[in-house]
C-alpha positions, 0 to 999 in steps of 0.5 A: 517479664518485660512487655513491649507495646507495639507502636501505634503510629506504624499501624495507623500508617498502614491503615491509611495506606490501605485506605488510600488504595481503595479511593479509586473505587472497587475492582472485581477480581479478574477470573481466567477464561479459556480461549475458544478453540481456533479453527483447524489449520490446513495440513501444510500449516500444521506441519510447520513451526509457530515461528514459520507461521509467524514469519509468513504472516509478517511477510503478508502484512508487509505486502499489505502495507506496500499495497496501502502505500501505493493506494495512498499515493493515488489519493486525489487532493483535488481535481488536479493533484494527487498525493503522488504530486506532493511527493514529487514536489517535496521529499519531506512529504515522502517521509510523512507517508510512512508516518501516516500508515502507523495506524494501519490495522488488521481487520480480519483474522489471517486466512491460511490456504492448503497450498501454503499461502496466507493472506491478511486484510489491512486498512487505514482511515483516509482521514488519518492520512489527510491529517498527517499530510496536511500538517506537513504541507502547512509546515513546509514552504513550497515554491511549487505552484501546484503544491502551494495551491493544494496547501492553501485550498480549503476545498479538497475533494476528500477532506470530508470523506470518512473512508477507509482504504483496505487491501489484501496482503499475501505471502506463502511458505517456501517450497509450496504451491502457494509460493509458486503462485505468488511468484507467478502473481508478481510476474503477471504484475510486471507483465501488466505494467509493461502492457499498460506502458505500451498502451499509454505511450500512445496517449495523445497529450495534444493533437500531435504529441503523444506521451512517447514523444515527451518521454523521448525528450524528458526522462522525468516523464518516464519516472512520473509515468512509472509512479502512475503505473505503480498506482494502477488499480488491480481489478482482478487476480486469477490463479490458474490450475497450472500455478500461473496467474493473470492480473488485470490492472487499470489506470485513469486516462485523466491521471496520465494526462495531468501527470505528464503535462505537469512534468513538462509544464505544458497545457492541454485541453481536457474533455469533461468526459475523460475523467471516466475513461480508463485504460485496462490491461491483463498481464500473465505470469508463471513461476519457475518449475523449481520452487527454490528455497526462497523465504516467504518474504521473498515470495511477496517481493514487490515489483519496484518503481525503479524496475517499472521505470526501466521497463518503460524506457525499453517500451519508449525505445521500442514503440513505433513513433506513430503508435 
């Protein structure tokens, strides 16, 4: 009988390979764990599929991202300029805004309501936005004086601020009371924009010139004011028992004056105390009695800046000259 010897080298090679695997240090075995039982969802959410819940949640996240973009636009670079000013001066900045919110995080578990609504809280660090914008500003050659001043300035007000912007996004299941409430909220926002626009048309830029006077002569004033209104701060949202909604918004008077005078390249004397002054209005809205078959995403559709501009044009044409 012939005996075959097992080659020695392959065995040694295997031992060496196994030894190499252990060079990175030992690693404990991963033991499976049981997830904690999730809180019971309201009955309306238990009756829908997981996919429907996911779609509603995604729509709420989109709504929150939209709100964050509006908050970012209103960030002050210094006492005279905001992020919106950079966007107006250079289209490249607009693209960078979207890039700056890639680090958006959901800071709390989603909250599901018995009326079919879902809301999420999302946040982004101000410093992250600053870093993205600063890079774009430095890379772009900007002829606009305001933007160039901001780009070259070493003393921007928020550079050292370690703050976080957070917002609440909403969505709802189709054919639910929550769906009606969110549509009513959008209608209330549109009404608040209109009411604020009417008030702001009467703001005096000089002793004998109002915002309306300038808007009649220059449509860019209307567009810039639409941007200011889109950045209005929401100070209260109240759902009524009949599914109607009241939304209160406010705008800083100083931002209105600075924005308009910059568009028309004018100059004005601004009192020191004006920075603390705000204009506030409450809009009311109600959804149709028929909830319709709209999707959860449609329930959270935004009032666009174009729509706000169209509203302002109507306000300009209808507001008395001596308002």
